C-alpha positions in Angstrom: -64.0 67.1 45.2 -62.4 64.4 42.8 -58.8 62.5 43.5 -56.0 63.0 41.0 -57.0 59.6 39.4 -59.9 60.4 38.7 -59.2 63.8 36.4 -59.2 63.4 33.1 -55.3 63.5 31.3 -54.3 66.9 30.0 -51.6 67.5 27.4 -50.0 71.0 28.6 -48.4 72.5 25.9 -44.4 72.8 26.0 -44.1 76.2 24.6 -43.8 78.3 28.0 -43.1 81.1 26.0 -46.7 81.1 24.7 -48.7 84.0 25.8 -52.7 84.6 25.4 -53.2 88.1 23.6 -56.2 88.2 26.7 -55.5 91.6 29.2 -57.2 92.8 31.9 -57.2 96.3 32.6 -57.6 97.9 36.5 -60.9 99.3 34.9 -61.8 95.8 34.3 -61.2 94.5 37.3 -63.2 97.5 39.5 -65.7 96.9 37.0 -66.1 92.9 37.9 -66.5 93.9 41.6 -69.2 97.0 40.5 -71.2 94.6 38.5 -71.2 91.6 41.0 -69.0 89.3 38.7 -67.5 87.1 41.4 -68.3 84.4 41.0 -64.3 83.6 42.3 -65.3 84.5 45.5 -65.9 81.5 47.7 -68.1 82.3 51.0 -67.6 79.2 53.2 -63.7 79.2 52.3 -61.6 77.2 50.0 -61.5 73.5 50.8 -58.0 73.3 49.1 -56.8 75.7 51.9 -58.7 73.7 54.3 -57.0 70.1 53.5 -53.5 71.4 53.5 -53.5 74.3 56.1 -51.4 72.2 58.3 -48.6 72.7 55.3 -49.3 76.3 55.1 -49.0 76.5 59.3 -45.3 74.7 59.4 -47.1 71.8 60.9 -49.3 73.9 63.6 -46.6 76.7 64.3 -48.2 80.1 65.8 -47.9 83.4 65.1 -47.0 83.0 61.5 -47.1 86.1 59.0 -49.7 85.4 56.0 -49.5 86.8 52.6 -53.0 86.9 50.2 -51.8 88.3 47.1 -55.2 89.5 44.9 -57.0 88.9 48.1 -60.4 90.2 47.5 -63.1 89.5 50.4 -61.7 85.8 51.0 -63.1 84.6 54.5 -59.6 82.8 55.0 -58.0 85.9 56.4 -60.2 85.7 59.3 -60.1 82.1 59.8 -56.3 82.6 60.5 -56.2 86.3 62.2 -58.2 84.2 64.8 -56.0 81.8 64.9 -53.1 83.4 66.3 -51.4 84.8 62.9 -50.4 87.9 61.2 -52.7 88.6 58.1 -51.4 90.7 55.1 -53.5 90.9 51.8 -53.2 93.1 48.9 -56.3 94.4 46.7 -57.0 96.9 43.7 -60.5 97.3 44.8 -61.3 99.1 47.8 -64.9 97.6 48.6 -64.1 94.7 48.6 -61.9 95.2 51.2 -64.7 97.3 53.1 -67.0 94.5 52.3 -64.4 91.8 54.0 -64.8 93.5 57.3 -68.3 94.5 57.4 -69.4 91.0 56.7 -66.6 89.7 59.2 -68.0 92.2 61.2 -64.3 93.8 62.4 -64.1 97.4 63.2 -60.4 98.7 61.4 -59.3 101.9 60.5 -57.5 103.4 57.2 -54.0 104.9 56.9 -52.7 106.4 53.8 -49.2 104.5 52.4 -46.1 106.5 52.3 -44.6 106.7 48.8 -47.7 104.8 47.1 -50.4 107.8 45.8 -54.1 107.2 46.5 -53.1 103.4 48.2 -54.6 103.0 51.6 -54.0 100.1 54.1 -56.7 98.6 56.1 -56.2 97.8 59.8 -58.4 95.6 61.9 -58.5 97.4 65.2 -57.5 94.0 66.8 -53.9 94.7 64.6 -53.7 91.0 63.0 -55.1 92.2 59.8 -53.4 94.2 57.5 -55.1 94.8 53.8 -53.3 97.3 51.2 -55.4 98.6 48.9 -52.9 99.4 45.3 -51.6 97.7 42.7 -49.7 94.6 43.6 -47.0 95.6 41.8 -46.2 98.9 44.4 -45.7 96.7 46.9 -42.4 95.3 47.9 -40.6 93.1 51.1 -39.7 96.7 52.5 -43.6 98.0 52.8 -45.6 94.5 53.7 -42.3 92.5 55.3 -41.8 88.9 54.6 -43.7 85.5 55.3 -44.2 82.4 56.9 -47.1 81.2 53.9 -48.2 82.2 51.2 -52.0 81.6 50.0 -52.2 82.4 46.1 -55.2 81.1 45.0 -56.9 83.2 42.2 -53.8 85.8 42.3 -51.0 84.1 39.7 -54.1 82.9 37.5 -55.7 86.7 37.1 -52.6 88.5 36.6 -51.9 89.5 33.3 -49.5 86.7 31.5 -47.6 89.0 30.4 -47.0 90.6 34.0 -46.0 86.7 35.3 -42.1 87.2 35.5 -42.7 90.4 37.9 -44.9 88.7 40.0 -42.9 85.8 40.7 -40.1 88.2 41.7 -42.1 90.0 43.8 -43.3 86.6 45.4 -40.1 85.4 45.8 -39.1 88.6 47.8 -41.6 88.6 50.3 -41.0 84.6 51.0 -38.8 84.0 54.4 -36.1 81.5 54.4 -39.2 78.3 55.9 -41.8 80.1 53.9 -44.4 77.5 52.5 -46.2 78.8 49.4 -49.4 76.9 48.6 -50.3 77.9 44.9 -53.7 77.2 42.7 -53.2 76.8 39.0 -55.5 76.5 36.7 -55.4 74.4 33.5 -58.1 73.7 30.8 -58.5 74.3 26.6 -56.9 77.6 26.2 -57.9 77.5 22.5 -61.9 77.5 24.1 -61.1 80.1 26.4 -58.3 82.9 27.0 -58.9 83.8 30.8 -59.0 84.9 33.4 -58.4 82.8 35.4 -55.6 82.3 32.9 -54.1 78.8 31.9 -51.1 78.1 33.9 -49.3 75.1 32.7 -46.8 73.4 35.1 -43.9 74.1 32.8 -44.4 77.7 33.3 -44.3 77.5 37.1 -41.2 75.8 37.1 -39.6 78.4 34.9 -41.1 81.4 36.9 -40.1 79.9 40.2 -37.5 76.5 39.9 -34.5 78.5 40.0 -35.3 79.1 43.6 -37.4 76.9 44.6 -38.3 73.3 45.2 -41.7 72.5 44.0 -44.1 69.6 44.6 -47.6 69.0 43.2 -49.9 68.3 45.6 -53.0 67.6 44.0 -55.0 67.9 40.9 -58.8 67.8 41.2 -61.9 68.3 38.3 -63.5 71.7 39.5 -65.1 72.1 35.6 -69.1 74.0 36.8 -71.7 75.1 34.5 -69.7 78.4 34.3 -67.0 76.8 32.6 -69.9 74.8 30.4 -70.9 78.0 29.5 -67.3 79.4 28.7 -66.7 76.5 26.3 -65.1 74.1 28.1 -65.0 70.6 28.3 -63.0 70.5 31.4 -61.7 72.6 34.4 -58.7 71.7 36.3 -57.4 73.1 39.5 -53.8 72.1 40.6 -52.0 72.8 43.9 -48.2 73.5 44.6 -46.4 73.6 47.3 -43.2 76.0 46.7 -40.7 76.1 49.3 -37.0 78.0 48.8 -34.3 75.5 48.4 -31.6 75.0 50.5 -28.4 77.5 50.6 -25.6 75.6 49.6 
């Protein structure tokens, strides 16, 4: 991982209304899991979360509720649960959630979700991990409550650009007043690759969240890999932001 000063300079588009034509269907997402096209999953967890863990956890507070949108089988969910936090995730692919519990050697129960047709929630026997199997847009604060922290790595950049306003509204609706929202976006030449992950410039993050959130860029790192080269790219940056709700006057 390189520091902010080592990454290439990127000129972001000023047209925040410009959207990519690419749309990922639910069937395509499920097929990625079926075909094991899950290069986005990090078996050892993500170094950015390790680096800013104290930020997410409000400087070491315990017993927090942490939200993982589009969680897949992220290993960090068990890390945080083992620390005494309550973890809630949402994922469309049922096999990803079952793999999480199997791979982490956790027993769990399965329940239907009243009011959401076909949806399920998988709950660890310990009671501090609840993973919802449904579209993220089926959730609300009434169903999942509000959160002290949100770890959004691979979620905003995975949803279709046309759904970003809906997504942002949902995220804002589940934030507690003191919530720390760690958001990881990606930058690359969107003329060479249409996503996912989708290109999300800082201007659009400000447009989506800036009216009610303070937005701080924590770091920008070069995450360029052979996979990105195969996509025809010559750079790929991960940008980490901290979003906190503005104080009410």
